[in-house]
C-alpha positions as CSV (number, residue, x, y, z in Angstrom):
1,M,-197.3,0.7,109.7
2,L,-200.8,-0.1,108.6
3,C,-203.0,-1.6,111.3
4,R,-205.4,-4.2,109.8
5,M,-208.9,-4.0,111.2
6,I,-209.9,-7.1,113.1
7,R,-213.0,-8.9,111.8
8,H,-214.8,-11.4,113.8
9,S,-216.2,-14.3,111.7
10,K,-220.0,-15.0,111.9
11,S,-219.2,-18.3,113.4
12,L,-217.2,-16.7,116.2
13,L,-220.0,-14.3,116.9
14,L,-222.3,-17.3,117.2
15,V,-220.0,-18.9,119.7
16,W,-219.9,-15.6,121.6
17,R,-223.7,-15.3,121.6
18,I,-224.1,-18.9,122.9
19,A,-221.5,-18.2,125.6
20,E,-223.6,-15.1,126.6
21,L,-226.8,-17.2,126.8
22,E,-225.0,-19.8,128.9
23,A,-223.8,-17.1,131.3
24,L,-227.3,-15.6,131.5
25,N,-228.7,-19.1,132.2
26,L,-226.3,-19.4,135.1
27,K,-227.3,-15.9,136.3
28,Q,-223.8,-14.5,135.8
29,D,-223.0,-10.8,135.5
30,T,-220.3,-11.4,132.9
31,I,-219.1,-13.9,130.3
32,K,-216.2,-15.9,131.6
33,P,-213.7,-18.1,129.7
34,A,-215.7,-21.2,130.8
35,H,-218.8,-19.8,129.1
36,L,-216.8,-19.3,125.9
37,F,-215.7,-23.0,126.1
38,L,-219.4,-23.9,126.6
39,G,-220.2,-21.9,123.4
40,I,-217.5,-23.8,121.5
41,L,-218.8,-27.2,122.7
42,K,-222.4,-26.3,121.9
43,V,-221.8,-24.8,118.4
44,V,-220.2,-28.0,117.1
45,E,-223.3,-29.9,117.9
46,I,-225.9,-27.7,116.3
47,N,-227.3,-28.0,112.8
48,I,-226.1,-24.7,111.2
49,S,-228.5,-25.0,108.2
50,K,-231.5,-25.0,110.5
51,V,-230.3,-22.2,112.7
52,F,-229.3,-19.9,109.8
53,D,-232.0,-20.6,107.2
54,N,-232.0,-16.8,106.4
55,L,-228.3,-16.3,105.8
56,K,-226.9,-15.6,102.3
57,E,-225.4,-18.7,100.7
58,N,-221.8,-17.5,100.9
59,D,-222.2,-16.6,104.6
60,L,-223.8,-19.9,105.3
61,E,-221.0,-21.7,103.6
62,E,-218.4,-19.7,105.5
63,V,-220.1,-20.5,108.9
64,K,-220.4,-24.2,107.9
65,R,-216.7,-24.4,107.0
66,D,-215.6,-22.6,110.2
67,I,-217.8,-24.9,112.4
68,A,-216.6,-28.0,110.5
69,D,-213.0,-26.9,111.2
70,L,-213.9,-26.4,114.9
71,K,-215.7,-29.8,115.0
72,G,-212.6,-31.4,113.5
73,C,-210.4,-30.0,116.3
74,V,-212.7,-30.5,119.2
75,G,-214.3,-33.8,118.0
76,E,-210.8,-35.4,117.5
77,Y,-210.0,-35.0,121.2
78,I,-213.4,-34.9,123.0
79,P,-215.6,-37.8,121.7
80,D,-218.6,-37.0,124.0
81,L,-219.2,-33.3,123.6
82,T,-222.6,-33.5,125.3
83,Y,-221.0,-35.0,128.4
84,A,-218.2,-32.4,128.5
85,R,-220.7,-29.6,128.1
86,R,-223.0,-30.9,130.8
87,F,-220.1,-31.5,133.2
88,L,-218.8,-28.0,132.6
89,R,-222.3,-26.5,133.4
90,H,-222.4,-28.7,136.5
91,I,-219.1,-27.3,137.9
92,L,-219.8,-23.7,137.1
93,P,-221.3,-21.8,140.1
94,E,-224.6,-20.2,139.7
95,G,-224.3,-16.5,140.1
96,S,-226.5,-13.9,141.7
97,G,-226.8,-11.8,138.6
98,K,-230.2,-10.5,137.6
99,S,-231.5,-11.6,134.2
100,S,-231.9,-8.5,132.1
101,S,-232.4,-7.5,128.5
102,E,-228.9,-6.0,128.4
103,R,-226.1,-7.8,126.7
104,L,-223.5,-9.2,129.0
105,R,-219.9,-8.1,128.8
106,R,-216.9,-10.3,128.9
107,N,-214.9,-10.3,132.1
108,K,-211.2,-9.3,132.1
109,T,-209.9,-12.8,131.5
110,A,-212.4,-13.5,128.7
111,R,-211.4,-10.2,127.1
112,M,-207.7,-11.3,127.3
113,V,-208.6,-14.6,125.7
114,F,-210.4,-12.7,122.8
115,S,-207.3,-10.5,122.5
116,D,-205.1,-13.5,122.1
117,A,-207.4,-15.0,119.5
118,E,-207.4,-11.7,117.6
119,A,-203.5,-11.7,117.7
120,L,-203.5,-15.2,116.3
121,S,-205.9,-14.3,113.6
122,Q,-203.6,-11.4,112.6
123,K,-200.8,-14.0,112.1
124,T,-203.0,-16.1,109.8
125,R,-204.4,-13.0,108.1
126,S,-207.9,-14.2,108.5
127,P,-211.0,-13.1,110.5
128,V,-211.0,-14.3,114.1
129,L,-212.4,-17.8,114.0
130,P,-213.7,-20.2,116.6
131,T,-210.5,-22.2,116.3
132,H,-208.5,-19.1,117.2
133,L,-210.7,-18.7,120.3
134,L,-210.2,-22.4,121.2
135,M,-206.4,-22.0,120.9
136,A,-206.5,-18.9,123.1
137,L,-208.7,-20.6,125.7
138,L,-206.3,-23.5,125.9
139,K,-203.3,-21.2,126.2
140,S,-205.1,-19.3,129.1
141,E,-205.3,-22.6,131.0
142,D,-208.7,-21.5,132.5
143,A,-209.2,-23.7,135.6
144,Q,-212.7,-24.9,134.7
145,T,-211.8,-25.6,131.1
146,K,-208.8,-27.6,132.4
147,T,-211.1,-29.5,134.8
148,V,-213.4,-30.5,132.0
149,L,-210.6,-31.6,129.8
150,E,-209.1,-33.7,132.6
151,K,-212.6,-35.3,133.2
152,V,-212.8,-36.4,129.6
153,H,-209.2,-37.6,129.6
154,V,-207.8,-34.9,127.3
155,E,-204.1,-34.0,127.9
156,L,-204.0,-30.2,127.6
157,D,-200.5,-29.9,126.1
158,N,-201.3,-32.5,123.4
159,F,-204.6,-30.8,122.6
160,K,-202.9,-27.4,122.4
161,K,-200.3,-28.8,120.0
162,Y,-203.0,-30.4,117.9
163,V,-205.1,-27.2,117.6
164,F,-202.1,-25.1,116.8
165,S,-201.0,-27.6,114.1
166,F,-204.6,-27.6,112.7
167,I,-204.7,-23.8,112.5
168,S,-201.2,-23.7,111.0
169,K,-202.1,-26.2,108.2
170,S,-205.6,-24.8,107.5
171,R,-204.7,-21.1,107.6
172,K,-201.0,-21.1,106.5
173,L,-199.6,-19.8,109.8
């Protein structure tokens, strides 16, 4: 049996990098699932064209499409993304980690979330996308992510079904 190499989309790498910056800002030693959710909430609000003015045209279009898909999923259920992001930052504890120039690693739970996202991408025969990561985060039922969703009146099971349906339609699951 041939094992297909897993490719992380540029848009997923952007979410990952934002999550890392959020973790660093909170003086954490590792990237946790809540930081990944912060990355998702943040990436749907940024102007991709301004951030990536040096990307090749096809890459820029791919990132824009992936982020538009993510925005469609998240924006449908969370109307005030800024409030959700700020609330999540507020409930995350500040760590005692030292800010360094080294890249942060994901903690065990965040690695498991990525693994689930990779497995979902294999089923859709596509690179790992931010929507796959979102689905994996929702399936993991991370306590802080759940708290934010409850605060913005999002019913977790309905949101999971919506995201799964979105992925299924858009990627022929």
